[in-house]
C-alpha positions in Angstrom: -41.6 -95.1 -38.2 -39.9 -94.1 -35.0 -36.8 -95.6 -33.4 -39.1 -97.9 -31.3 -38.5 -100.7 -33.8 -34.7 -100.7 -33.3 -33.1 -103.8 -32.0 -31.1 -104.5 -28.9 -27.6 -105.8 -29.5 -28.3 -108.6 -27.0 -31.4 -109.9 -28.9 -32.1 -111.1 -32.5 -33.5 -108.2 -34.5 -37.3 -108.2 -34.7 -39.1 -109.0 -37.9 -40.6 -105.5 -37.8 -37.2 -103.9 -37.6 -35.9 -106.0 -40.5 -39.0 -105.3 -42.6 -38.7 -101.6 -42.0 -35.0 -101.6 -43.1 -36.0 -103.4 -46.3 -38.9 -101.1 -46.9 -36.9 -98.0 -46.6 -34.0 -99.2 -48.7 -36.3 -100.3 -51.5 -37.8 -96.8 -51.4 -34.3 -95.2 -51.5 -32.9 -97.5 -54.2 -35.6 -98.8 -56.4 -33.1 -99.7 -59.1 -30.6 -101.5 -56.9 -29.0 -104.3 -58.8 -25.6 -106.0 -59.5 -23.3 -103.3 -61.0 -21.0 -105.8 -62.8 -21.8 -105.5 -66.5 -22.5 -108.9 -68.0 -24.6 -110.7 -70.6 -24.7 -114.2 -69.3 -23.8 -116.4 -66.3 -20.3 -117.1 -67.6 -19.5 -113.4 -67.9 -21.0 -112.8 -64.5 -18.9 -115.5 -62.9 -15.7 -114.1 -64.5 -16.5 -110.6 -63.5 -17.3 -111.6 -59.9 -14.0 -113.4 -59.6 -12.2 -110.3 -60.9 -14.1 -108.1 -58.4 -12.3 -109.5 -55.4 -10.2 -106.7 -53.8 -11.2 -104.5 -56.8 -14.0 -102.0 -57.6 -16.9 -102.9 -59.9 -16.0 -99.8 -61.9 -12.5 -101.1 -62.6 -13.8 -104.6 -63.5 -16.3 -103.0 -65.9 -13.5 -101.3 -67.7 -11.6 -104.5 -68.2 -14.4 -106.9 -69.1 -15.5 -105.6 -72.5 -12.2 -106.4 -74.2 -11.8 -109.6 -72.1 -15.2 -111.0 -73.1 -14.6 -110.1 -76.7 -11.3 -112.0 -76.6 -12.7 -115.0 -74.7 -16.4 -115.4 -75.5 -16.9 -118.9 -74.2 -15.8 -121.2 -71.4 -13.7 -123.1 -74.0 -11.9 -119.9 -75.0 -11.0 -119.2 -71.3 -10.0 -122.9 -70.9 -7.6 -122.8 -73.8 -6.2 -119.3 -73.3 -2.5 -118.6 -73.1 -2.2 -118.0 -69.3 0.2 -115.1 -69.7 -2.1 -113.3 -72.1 -5.0 -113.9 -69.8 -3.0 -112.5 -66.9 -2.2 -109.4 -68.9 -5.8 -108.9 -69.8 -6.9 -108.8 -66.1 -3.7 -107.2 -64.7 -5.3 -103.9 -63.7 -7.8 -105.7 -61.4 -5.1 -106.7 -59.0 -3.9 -110.2 -57.9 -4.0 -110.9 -61.6 -2.0 -114.1 -61.6 -4.3 -115.8 -59.1 -7.4 -114.4 -60.8 -6.3 -115.6 -64.2 -5.5 -119.1 -62.8 -8.9 -119.3 -61.1 -10.8 -118.2 -64.2 -9.0 -120.7 -66.4 -9.4 -123.4 -63.8 -13.1 -122.8 -63.5 -13.5 -122.8 -67.2 -11.7 -126.0 -67.6 -13.8 -127.7 -65.0 -17.0 -126.4 -66.7 -15.8 -127.7 -70.0 -14.9 -131.1 -68.5 -17.8 -131.6 -66.1 -20.7 -129.3 -66.9 -21.0 -129.2 -70.7 -19.2 -125.8 -70.7 -22.1 -124.3 -68.7 -21.9 -122.4 -65.4 -23.6 -124.7 -62.8 -27.0 -123.8 -61.5 -26.6 -125.1 -57.9 -24.4 -124.2 -55.0 -22.7 -127.6 -54.5 -21.4 -127.7 -58.1 -20.4 -124.0 -58.2 -18.3 -124.5 -55.1 -16.2 -127.1 -57.0 -15.0 -124.4 -59.4 -11.6 -122.8 -58.6 -11.9 -119.3 -57.2 -15.6 -119.8 -56.2 -16.7 -119.5 -52.6 -20.2 -118.8 -51.3 -20.1 -115.1 -52.1 -19.3 -115.7 -55.7 -21.7 -118.6 -55.9 -24.5 -116.6 -54.4 -23.9 -113.8 -57.0 -24.1 -116.2 -59.9 -27.2 -118.0 -58.5 -29.0 -114.9 -57.5 -28.2 -112.5 -60.4 -27.4 -115.0 -63.1 -30.2 -117.6 -62.4 -32.5 -115.8 -60.0 -32.1 -118.6 -57.5 -32.2 -117.5 -53.9 -29.9 -120.0 -52.2 -28.2 -117.6 -49.8 -27.3 -114.0 -49.2 -24.2 -112.3 -50.7 -21.9 -111.1 -48.0 -19.3 -108.7 -49.3 -17.5 -105.9 -47.4 -20.5 -103.6 -47.6 -23.0 -106.2 -46.4 -20.7 -107.2 -43.6 -20.2 -103.6 -42.4 -23.9 -102.5 -42.6 -25.2 -105.8 -41.1 -23.0 -105.1 -38.0 -23.8 -101.4 -37.8 -27.5 -102.1 -38.1 -27.4 -104.8 -35.4 -28.5 -107.5 -37.8 -25.6 -109.7 -36.7 -22.7 -109.7 -34.2 -20.6 -112.1 -36.2 -17.5 -111.2 -38.1 -17.0 -114.0 -40.7 -19.0 -114.0 -43.9 -20.3 -117.5 -43.4 -21.8 -116.7 -40.0 -23.1 -113.3 -41.1 -24.8 -115.0 -44.0 -26.4 -117.6 -41.7 -27.7 -114.8 -39.4 -29.1 -112.9 -42.4 -30.8 -115.9 -43.8 -32.6 -116.4 -40.5 -34.1 -112.9 -40.3 -34.5 -111.8 -43.9 -37.4 -113.4 -45.9 -36.1 -115.7 -48.6 -37.9 -113.8 -51.4 -35.7 -110.8 -50.4 -32.4 -112.6 -50.1 -31.2 -111.5 -53.6 -32.4 -107.9 -53.4 -31.3 -107.4 -49.8 -27.6 -107.6 -50.6 -28.0 -105.3 -53.6 -29.8 -102.8 -51.3 -27.1 -102.9 -48.6 -24.3 -102.6 -51.2 -26.0 -99.6 -52.8 -26.4 -98.0 -49.4 -22.9 -98.8 -48.4 -21.4 -97.3 -51.5 -23.4 -94.1 -51.4 -24.2 -93.3 -47.7 -22.9 -95.8 -45.1 -19.3 -95.7 -46.1 -16.5 -97.4 -44.3 -14.5 -94.5 -43.0 -17.2 -91.8 -42.6 -20.9 -92.9 -42.7 -23.1 -90.0 -43.8 -25.7 -90.5 -41.0 -27.1 -87.0 -41.6 -28.4 -88.1 -44.9 -29.2 -91.7 -44.1 -32.8 -93.1 -44.5 -32.0 -95.5 -41.6 -30.4 -93.1 -39.2 -33.3 -93.1 -36.7 -33.3 -96.9 -36.6 -29.6 -97.6 -36.6 -27.9 -98.4 -33.3 -24.5 -97.2 -34.7 -26.0 -93.9 -35.8 -27.6 -93.4 -32.4 -24.3 -94.0 -30.7 -22.4 -91.8 -33.1 -20.2 -94.6 -34.3 
């Protein structure tokens, strides 16, 4: 498809433009998925909390031993906080992350029968959980499309592609929910994250090898 489906920065992107982006990214990344290794929603929640300001690769090196030591919400809730801090130290901001993980676990034990909640409102009551983490847990852990995950990659690519002019995750998510079909909400963030990590990188996007280059306003402007 030619660049005739590109969007003007002054107008909302057309459904055809959004559909073509989704089509091309699905073709480029048929196996796009969450790259945090986990076996259940609790592990996914903990891994997502740890992924803040940290790579998924680093988190995946930490979590096997962490999940073996703390296999349940009760185990995290009852953990010695200094030992938990040490276990997650290499992910950065380890004191705050350990505090949030234990706080979330204690609330799950006390209020949710030791289970990770399956709805946005309850998830947002857990320490360390904002909409990004809640959307990851709902989308990946429970296959519930309640919103769109907006991480640094989704934020960067959404702006470069002209899908939003907003700068805050909440407003970017709102814009994406308005233009991306709901049955694509979960996959859409995976697709943008895969593309952002592999091609449309923060410092130097590889426009020469980008499947979206002839559509992308930023690529056309050489930004």
